[in-house]
C-alpha positions in Angstrom: 1.8 3.6 -2.0 1.9 5.5 1.0 3.0 7.8 3.8 6.4 9.4 3.7 5.6 9.9 0.0 6.1 13.5 -0.7 3.3 16.0 -1.6 4.0 14.9 -5.2 2.4 11.8 -6.6 3.7 11.9 -10.1 6.7 9.7 -9.3 8.9 7.2 -11.0 9.6 3.8 -9.6 13.0 4.7 -8.2 11.6 7.8 -6.4 8.7 5.7 -5.1 11.0 3.1 -3.6 13.2 5.8 -2.1 10.3 7.5 -0.2 8.1 4.4 0.6 9.9 4.0 3.8 9.0 4.2 7.5 10.7 3.9 10.9 9.2 3.4 14.3 8.6 6.3 16.6 9.5 6.5 20.3 7.0 4.8 22.6 7.6 4.8 26.3 5.1 2.7 28.2 7.6 1.3 30.8 8.6 -1.8 28.9 12.1 -3.0 29.7 13.3 -3.5 26.1 13.4 -1.5 22.9 12.3 -2.5 19.4 13.2 -0.6 16.2 11.4 -1.5 12.9 12.2 -0.1 9.5 9.5 -0.8 6.8 9.9 -0.7 3.1 7.5 -1.1 0.1 3.7 -1.0 0.1 1.0 -0.1 2.6 0.6 -3.8 3.4 4.2 -3.8 4.8 3.5 -0.8 6.9 0.3 -2.4 8.2 2.2 -5.6 9.0 4.8 -3.7 11.0 2.0 -2.4 13.2 1.0 -6.0 13.8 4.6 -6.9 14.6 4.9 -4.0 17.1 1.7 -5.2 18.8 3.0 -8.8 19.2 6.3 -7.6 20.5 4.7 -5.1 22.9 2.8 -7.9 24.5 6.2 -9.5 25.1 8.0 -6.6 26.8 9.0 -4.2 24.0 8.5 -0.5 23.5 9.5 1.0 20.2 12.3 3.5 19.5 13.2 5.8 16.7 17.0 5.3 17.3 18.3 1.9 16.1 21.4 2.3 18.2 19.2 2.2 21.3 17.4 -0.9 20.2 17.7 -4.4 21.7 16.0 -5.8 18.5 16.0 -4.4 15.0 13.6 -5.6 12.3 13.6 -4.7 8.7 10.2 -5.3 7.1 11.2 -5.8 3.5 9.9 -5.7 0.0 10.9 -7.8 -3.0 8.8 -6.1 -5.7 11.8 -4.1 -7.1 15.5 -4.8 -7.1 16.2 -1.3 -5.7 14.2 -2.1 -2.6 16.4 -5.2 -1.9 19.6 -3.2 -2.5 18.4 -0.6 0.0 17.7 -3.2 2.6 21.1 -4.8 2.1 22.8 -1.4 2.6 20.8 -0.8 5.8 21.8 -4.3 7.1 25.4 -3.1 6.8 24.7 -0.1 9.0 22.9 -2.2 11.5 25.7 -4.8 11.7 28.2 -1.9 12.5 25.9 -1.0 15.4 25.9 -4.6 16.5 29.7 -4.7 16.7 29.4 -2.2 19.6 26.4 -3.9 21.1 26.8 -7.7 20.4 23.6 -8.6 22.3 21.5 -6.8 19.7 19.3 -9.1 17.6 18.7 -8.3 13.9 15.9 -9.7 11.9 14.6 -9.5 8.4 10.8 -9.8 8.0 8.4 -9.9 5.1 8.7 -10.6 1.4 12.5 -10.5 1.1 12.8 -12.8 4.1 10.5 -15.3 2.4 12.6 -15.2 -0.8 16.2 -15.1 0.5 16.0 -16.9 3.8 19.0 -19.3 3.2 21.2 -16.6 1.7 20.6 -14.2 4.6 21.0 -16.7 7.4 23.6 -19.3 6.1 25.6 -17.8 3.3 26.0 -14.1 4.3 25.3 -14.6 8.1 24.2 -11.0 8.4 21.0 -11.6 10.4 19.8 -13.6 13.4 16.1 -14.0 12.6 14.3 -14.5 9.3 10.5 -14.4 9.4 7.9 -14.5 6.6 4.6 -12.5 6.5 2.5 -15.3 8.0 4.8 -16.2 10.9 4.8 -13.0 13.0 3.2 -14.7 16.0 6.4 -16.7 16.3 8.7 -13.7 16.6 9.0 -13.7 20.4 10.1 -17.3 20.4 12.6 -16.8 17.5 14.1 -13.7 19.2 14.5 -15.6 22.4 16.2 -18.4 20.6 18.5 -16.0 18.8 19.6 -14.4 22.1 20.6 -17.9 23.2 22.8 -18.2 20.1 20.4 -20.1 17.8 19.5 -18.6 14.4 15.7 -18.4 14.0 13.7 -18.9 10.8 10.0 -19.3 10.1 8.8 -18.6 6.6 5.8 -20.9 6.6 3.0 -19.6 4.4 -0.4 -20.1 5.9 -3.8 -20.6 4.2 -5.6 -19.3 7.3 -3.6 -16.6 9.1 -5.2 -13.1 8.9 -4.1 -11.6 12.3 -7.7 -10.6 12.8 -7.5 -10.8 16.6 -4.4 -8.6 16.9 -4.9 -4.9 17.6 -2.2 -3.1 15.7 0.1 -0.6 17.4 -0.3 2.6 15.3 3.3 3.5 14.3 4.1 7.1 13.4 0.4 7.8 13.5 -1.0 11.3 13.0 -4.0 10.1 15.0 -6.2 11.0 12.0 -5.7 8.3 9.3 -5.1 4.6 9.7 -4.7 1.4 7.6 -6.9 -1.7 8.1 -5.8 -4.9 6.5 -8.8 -6.8 5.2 -7.1 -9.7 3.5 -3.7 -11.4 2.9 -2.0 -13.1 0.0 -2.7 -13.0 -3.7 -4.2 -15.5 -6.1 -3.2 -13.6 -9.2 -0.1 -14.8 -10.9 1.1 -11.7 -12.7 4.3 -12.9 -14.4 6.4 -10.0 -13.2 5.4 -10.2 -9.5 6.8 -12.2 -6.6 3.9 -11.5 -4.2 2.0 -14.8 -4.7 5.3 -16.6 -3.8 6.1 -14.5 -0.8 2.6 -13.8 0.7 0.8 -17.0 -0.3 -2.8 -17.6 -1.2 -5.7 -15.2 -0.7 -7.7 -15.3 2.5 -10.1 -12.7 3.7 -10.4 -11.4 7.3 -13.6 -11.7 9.3 -15.7 -8.6 8.3 -17.0 -8.2 11.8 -13.4 -7.8 13.1 -12.7 -5.2 10.4 -15.8 -3.2 11.3 -14.9 -3.4 15.0 -11.4 -2.1 14.2 -12.9 0.8 12.3 -15.3 1.6 15.1 -12.5 1.5 17.6 -10.4 3.9 15.5 -13.3 6.3 15.1 -13.9 6.3 18.9 -10.3 7.3 19.4 -10.6 10.3 17.1 -9.5 8.8 13.7 -11.3 10.4 10.8 -10.2 8.1 7.9 -9.4 4.5 7.3 -7.9 2.8 4.3 -8.9 -0.8 3.6 -5.9 -2.8 2.4 -5.4 -5.9 0.3 -3.3 -7.0 -2.6 -6.6 -7.2 -4.5 -9.4 -5.8 -2.4 -12.1 -6.5 -5.1 -11.6 -10.2 -4.7 -12.4 -10.0 -0.9 -14.7 -12.9 -0.2 -15.6 -14.4 3.3 -18.1 -16.7 4.8 -18.4 -17.9 8.4 -17.4 -21.3 7.2 -14.4 -20.4 5.0 -12.0 -17.5 4.5 -9.8 -18.9 1.8 -11.1 -17.6 -1.5 -10.0 -20.5 -3.7 -11.8 -23.0 -1.5 -14.8 -20.7 -1.0 -15.3 -20.4 -4.8 -15.6 -24.2 -5.0 -18.2 -24.5 -2.3 -20.1 -21.2 -2.3 -23.4 -23.0 -2.6 -22.6 -24.9 0.7 -22.0 -21.9 3.0 -24.6 -19.9 4.9 -23.7 -16.5 3.6 -21.0 -14.7 1.5 -19.6 -11.2 2.1 -18.0 -9.7 -0.9 -16.0 -6.4 -1.1 -19.1 -4.3 -1.9 -20.8 -5.6 1.2 -17.7 -5.0 3.4 -17.3 -1.5 2.0 -20.9 -0.7 3.0 -20.5 -2.1 6.4 -17.4 0.1 7.1 -19.1 3.2 5.6 -22.0 2.7 8.0 -19.7 3.1 11.1 -20.2 6.9 10.8 -20.7 9.5 8.1 -17.8 11.3 9.7 -15.4 8.5 9.0 -13.9 8.6 5.5 -13.3 5.3 3.9 -10.6 4.6 1.2 -9.3 1.3 -0.2 -6.3 -0.1 -2.1 -5.6 -1.8 -4.4 -8.2 -2.6 -7.0 -7.7 -5.1 -9.9 -9.2 -4.3 -13.3 -10.4 -7.9 -13.7 -12.4 -7.9 -10.5 -13.7 -4.4 -9.8 -17.5 -4.6 -10.1 -20.3 -2.2 -10.8 -21.7 -3.2 -7.4 -18.6 -1.7 -5.7 -19.0 1.5 -7.8 -22.7 1.9 -6.9 -21.8 1.4 -3.2 -19.2 4.1 -3.5 -21.9 6.4 -5.1 -24.4 5.6 -2.3 -22.1 6.8 0.5 -20.6 10.3 0.6 -18.0 9.2 3.1 -16.5 6.6 0.7 -13.9 8.6 -1.1 -14.3 8.9 -4.8 -10.8 7.6 -5.7 -9.7 4.3 -7.3 -6.2 3.0 -7.7 -6.6 0.8 -10.8 -3.2 -0.4 -12.1 -3.0 -1.0 -15.8 0.7 -1.9 -16.1 0.6 -1.6 -19.9 -1.7 -0.2 -22.5 -1.1 -3.0 -25.0 -3.1 -6.3 -25.0 -0.3 -8.5 -26.1 2.0 -7.2 -23.3 -0.8 -7.6 -20.8 -1.2 -11.2 -21.9 2.6 -11.8 -21.3 2.2 -10.2 -17.9 -0.7 -12.6 -17.2 -3.0 -9.7 -16.2 -6.1 -11.6 -17.4 -7.7 -8.6 -19.1 -6.9 -6.7 -22.3 -6.9 -3.0 -23.3 -10.6 -3.0 -24.1 -11.7 -4.6 -20.8 -9.6 -2.1 -18.9 -11.1 0.9 -20.8 -14.6 -0.6 -20.2 -14.0 -0.5 -16.4 -12.8 3.1 -16.7 -15.9 4.0 -18.6 -18.0 2.4 -15.9 -16.2 4.4 -13.2 -16.8 7.7 -15.2 -20.5 6.8 -15.9 -21.4 5.8 -12.3 -19.1 8.1 -10.2 -18.6 11.0 -12.6 -15.6 12.7 -14.0 -14.5 14.0 -10.5 -13.6 10.5 -9.3 -9.9 10.2 -9.1 -8.1 7.4 -10.9 -4.5 6.5 -10.5 -2.4 3.7 -12.0 0.8 1.6 -11.9 2.8 1.3 -15.2 5.8 -0.7 -16.2 7.9 0.2 -19.2 10.2 -2.1 -21.0 8.6 -5.4 -20.2 10.0 -8.4 -22.1 9.7 -8.1 -25.9 7.8 -4.8 -25.7 8.0 -2.9 -29.0 8.0 0.8 -29.6 4.5 0.5 -31.0 3.3 -1.3 -27.9 5.0 1.4 -25.7 3.0 4.0 -27.7 -0.2 2.1 -26.8 0.5 2.8 -23.1 0.9 6.5 -23.9 -2.4 6.6 -25.9 -4.3 4.8 -23.1 -3.0 7.4 -20.7 -4.4 10.1 -22.9 -7.8 8.3 -23.0 -8.1 7.6 -19.2 -6.4 10.9 -18.1 -5.0 9.6 -14.8 -4.8 12.0 -11.9 -1.4 10.5 -10.9 0.5 7.3 -11.4 3.3 5.2 -10.0 5.7 4.4 -12.8 8.6 1.9 -13.1 10.8 0.4 -15.7 10.8 -3.4 -15.7 13.0 -5.1 -13.1 13.2 -8.9 -13.4 12.6 -10.6 -10.1 14.1 -14.1 -9.5 11.4 -16.8 -9.1 8.7 -15.0 -11.0 7.0 -16.6 -14.1 8.5 -13.9 -16.3 12.0 -14.7 -15.1 11.4 -18.4 -15.9 9.7 -18.0 -19.3 10.9 -14.7 -20.9 14.2 -13.1 -21.7 14.6 -9.6 -20.2 15.6 -8.3 -23.6 14.9 -4.6 -23.5 18.1 -2.6 -22.9 18.2 -0.5 -19.8 18.6 2.8 -21.6 15.5 2.1 -23.7 13.5 1.1 -20.5 14.6 4.4 -18.9 13.8 6.5 -22.0 10.3 5.0 -22.2 9.8 5.6 -18.5 10.8 9.2 -19.0 8.2 9.5 -21.7 5.5 8.0 -19.5 6.5 10.3 -16.6 6.3 13.4 -18.9 2.9 12.3 -20.2 1.6 11.8 -16.6 2.9 15.2 -15.6 0.9 16.7 -18.5 -2.2 14.8 -17.6 -1.9 15.6 -13.8 -1.7 19.3 -14.5 -4.7 19.0 -16.9 -6.8 17.1 -14.3 -5.8 19.5 -11.5 -6.8 22.6 -13.5 -10.3 21.2 -13.7 -10.5 21.6 -10.0 -9.8 25.3 -9.9 -12.9 27.2 -8.8 -14.5 24.2 -7.3 -15.5 23.8 -3.6 -14.2 20.6 -2.0 -14.1 19.1 1.5 -10.7 18.2 2.7 -9.5 16.4 5.8 -6.6 18.3 7.5 -3.7 15.8 8.1 -0.9 18.1 9.1 1.2 21.1 8.2 2.7 21.6 4.7 6.2 20.4 4.2 7.2 23.8 3.0 5.8 26.0 5.7 4.4 25.6 9.2 2.0 28.4 8.4 0.2 26.3 5.8 -1.7 23.1 6.2 -2.2 20.1 4.0 -5.2 17.7 3.5 -6.6 15.5 0.9 -9.8 15.8 -1.0 -12.1 12.8 -1.8 -10.1 12.1 -5.0 -6.9 11.7 -2.9 -5.3 14.9 -4.1 -3.1 16.9 -1.8 -4.6 20.4 -1.1 -2.5 23.2 0.6 -4.4 25.9 2.5 -3.3 28.8 4.7 -3.5 28.4 8.5 -6.8 29.3 10.1 -9.3 28.6 12.9 -9.1 24.8 12.6 -6.9 22.0 13.8 -5.5 18.8 12.4 -8.3 16.3 12.0 -10.9 18.9 11.1 -12.9 18.7 7.8 -12.7 22.0 6.0 -14.6 23.2 2.9 -12.2 25.0 0.6 -12.3 26.7 -2.8 -9.5 25.6 -5.1 -7.7 28.6 -6.3 -4.6 27.3 -8.0 -2.6 24.2 -8.8 0.6 22.6 -10.0 0.8 19.1 -11.6 1.2 17.6 -8.1 -0.7 19.8 -5.7 -3.9 21.9 -5.3 -4.1 25.2 -3.4 -7.2 26.5 -1.8 -8.8 29.0 0.5 -11.0 28.2 3.5 -14.8 28.6 3.2 -16.1 26.7 6.2 -14.7 24.6 9.0 -16.3 21.3 9.9 -18.9 21.2 7.1 -19.8 17.6 7.8 -22.5 17.1 10.5 
């Protein structure tokens, strides 16, 4: 959930997929060839594209923002929603038109969709030259070379070890202020609606010392905020002897030390009090009080948690294999409020119209929203994904018009709650990090507060990358507006 998302965060699934999208910027360091990458989906995909760019840079490629000028085009894909796959297929049509005028161009599909549809893309439709899964990016130079010699290239091997910890990402489309740091790969949760465990493999955690070193390097280059990324950051677990969580759980008594997510969070926070730290995504079954108390201990750990609920009904949650129920989820929300206070931002993901969901169960989602009072949410109607447990076990039996109507009700409820939560900020003083100009006016600037809310302020005697203390004066359901009190209040 990520950059190129508008200033609004109360968004439906279709809107999210439309704007969760990035292309490469122009980089001219004298390399002889040009690479164009288009990335879809989650922050993990954008982070992966930065790893891919780094690997290709070491093999003679600069990046370009114009795919017509590229020697190699990569689409880093997402399979979470059907709309994302349809969008990628449409883009492949555009790229193949470009290839007809430049036959030597190589086109590759990377990431989750590559893992799921490798045979179809390569053999049946013959629309790409290279198909590479999330754990095989080191092999890209070899596969591109083979494709240029007329041999289709594929590597979708899923590793139990690969974390790319030794690769320094090339920061694509960077504002020089905020950056992602991948802390783990894969997912051991088997949510019945989700393809990620099948496309990204088992969970393994990256060496914490390499993570801290990356954060230190970013801070030394002027970055002011890092976001620690994982499919489920709360299950981060590493030891010098073992980085695979499933194996580590079985032999935890045999290793010298274990670093969990709370430990890692503290290590990164200690890089500098001037470096903001965020993380995504948390899982309700795994987030611990230890993490919450670590957040409370450090002012530079942002007070914001993305805690996807998916449904407010326990039976539906069981069908989704989320491994918690409504009561457990609300207990975790209560812990957040008790330890971090009401000003901690909480956001969620929600799916309407999951298999067999009744009207009463849909109402449970709306009532849970009223209890939690999310600051914003990412909302979708259920889209069956081939290969998932739900596709194998359950009938997708809710008509589309009912799914969409329920989604509209969830969106309306979230809009109401977002406005309520934002109004609570009016009159308060908050520190924001200036990230750029407002989309509506170059005379205004935007930043985010600790709770991850966008704040618009008038221009002043500050620059992008400065911390600014502001007083919130007004709001909409999506945005806060403020006036400057002090520039650079953090010392």
